[in-house]
N, C-alpha and C positions, 0 to 999 in steps of 0.2 A: 393737244397743246394749243393754246391760243396766246396771242400777244395783246397786251393792254397798253395803249398809247396814253401816257399821263403827262404829255407836254414835253418836259425835259428828260423823261425816262420812258423806256419801253420795258414793261414787265412781262416775264414769262409766267403763264398761268397754266399749271398742269403738273404732272408727275415729273419733277426735276431731280429728286433726291439721288437716284442712281446715276445722274449725269452731272452732278455738281462740280466734279473736277474738270470736266470738259468746259463747262460754263465759265468757271473761274479762269482757266487757261486762255479762253477767248476774250476775256475782259469783263465778264459779268461780275456783279457785286450783289451782296445779300442785303435786303432791306428788312431789318428786324421788325419794324412797325407793321409793314404790309405782309411779312412772312412770304416774300417772293424774291426771286432773282430778277435783276434788272440790268439793262444796258443804257448808257447815255443815248439820247435821241440821235446823235450823229453816228451811232453804231447800229442803226436800224437793220442794215443788210446782214450783219452778223447775227442779230437776234432772230431774224427771219430764217436764216440758214439753220440755226440751232433748233428753232421751233419745228421746222420741217423734218429734222433728223430724229426727233423724239416722238415715236408713236405712243399712243395711249389706247391700245386695243382693249376690247371687252372679251372676256373668255366665254365660251359657250355655256358655262355653268353660272354665270353671273345673273342674279335675279333682276328682272325688270319689274318695277313696282307700279308703273303707270306710264302715261304719255304726257308730253308737254309741247306746246307750240312756242317756238322761239325764233324770232326774226323771220317769221313766215314759213318755217319748216317744222315738221313734227319729228320728235326724238323720243326715245325711251328714257324714263326717269330711273336712274340707278340709285340715287341718294338725294336726300334733302337735308340741308344744314341750316339750322335756325340759331342765330345769335341775337344778342340784345337789340341790335340796330338793323339787321338785314336777314334775308333768306337767300340761300344759294341752292342751286340744283346741279347735280352731276348728270349730264345728259349723254346718251349714246347714239351714234349714227345707226341707222336701220340695219346695215350690214355688219355691225360690230367692229368695224375696222378702226374706230377711234371713239374717244369720249372726251368730254371737256366740262368745266365748271361754268355755269351761267348765273349771273345775278338774278334775283327774284323777280325780274321784270318779264317773265314769261307771259305770253298772252293768255294761255290757259294751261292748267295742270289738272289731270284727273287720275285717280287711283282706283 
C-alpha cells in the first residue's frame, strides 16, 4: 500500500477492497474519477495508519515476469498495465512481503 499526496487529498494506492468499510469508518471517501480512496490532507495521520495496516503480500506461487528499478531500488515485476495515457507496473519487494503499483516512470524494466 502506498500513499499519493495530491495536495488537498491523500490517496490510498493498493488493494483496498477488502478494507473499504474500515476506510469509510475512519473518514475515507471514494474518488470515482481516480478509482481510489482518499482522505483530506488534514487527515494524513489516519491515512498513514490505514496504509500501514493493509499488507499487500505476494504469494509464493505468484509469477515474477521481470525486474524494474524504481526510485533507486530493484523490484520484481508482477504486472504491467497499459492504458491510453500511461503505463503502470505492479512491483514486489524481494522478500515478497509487500507489493505496490508504480507509475511507468521506472528507470528500467526488463523481461
